[in-house]
C-alpha positions, 0 to 999 in steps of 0.5 A: 215125138208126133208133135215134133214131126208135125211141127217140122212138117208144118215148117217145111211145107208152109214156111219153105216149100209153099213160099218158094213155089209161089215165088217160082210161079210168079217168076216163071210168068214173067220169064221171057225165055227158057233160061228165065224159067230155068233160073226161076227153078234153080232159085226155088231149089236153092231156097228149098235146100236152104230152108230144109237145112241142106245148103252147104253155106254157113250162116255168118250172122253172129250168134246164129247157127249154121245149117249143118248144126241145125241139120245135125240136131234134127237128125239126132232128134229124129234118130232118138225118136226112132230108137224108141222102137227098140224098147217098145218092140220088146214090150210088144213081143211079151204082150204078143206071147200073152195074147197068143197063149190066151188064144191057144187056151180058148181054142182048147176050151172050144174044142173040149166043149165040142167034144163034150168033155169040159176042160179034160186036160186042165192045162191052164196056159202059163202066161209069160211073166214080165219080170221087174228087171225087164220092165226096169230095163225098158223104162230106163231105155225109154227115159234115156232115149226120151232124154236124148230126143228132148235135148236135140229137139230143144237144140233144133227149136232154139236154132230154128228161129235164127235160121228162119229170120235169115230165110 
């Protein structure tokens, strides 16, 4: 997911925003009045909107995707990537309970050493057990979400070259 986001960021910065910015600056240098400045700015904004798949126009070249399809696959891929947090959060809660239980036990050990009585309570912490069913549920969730992410990522990548050629 991080590689996908990095590729997307690179595309937006180096293939969309930076060229639009350079063009706008060069157009502003030759503008003769405020209207010329505003026109250069508007063209840059339209170019950026088109490159970030936020334009409303459909692409008419045969076989190419419209920006709505590209944007939809991008949104679906990013949503699936974000949904991975759910099973990861479940696993975090379980691990956090284990760590908290260990800290509590070691605090009791230190207290018993301070008082001079070695482990008088003999209360060993009962560690939360991660059931096989819980691990299987988390695994199924992650596999399902990664499948959704992969499918939409691949759709986005396959549509991106056609959009880039037209840009």
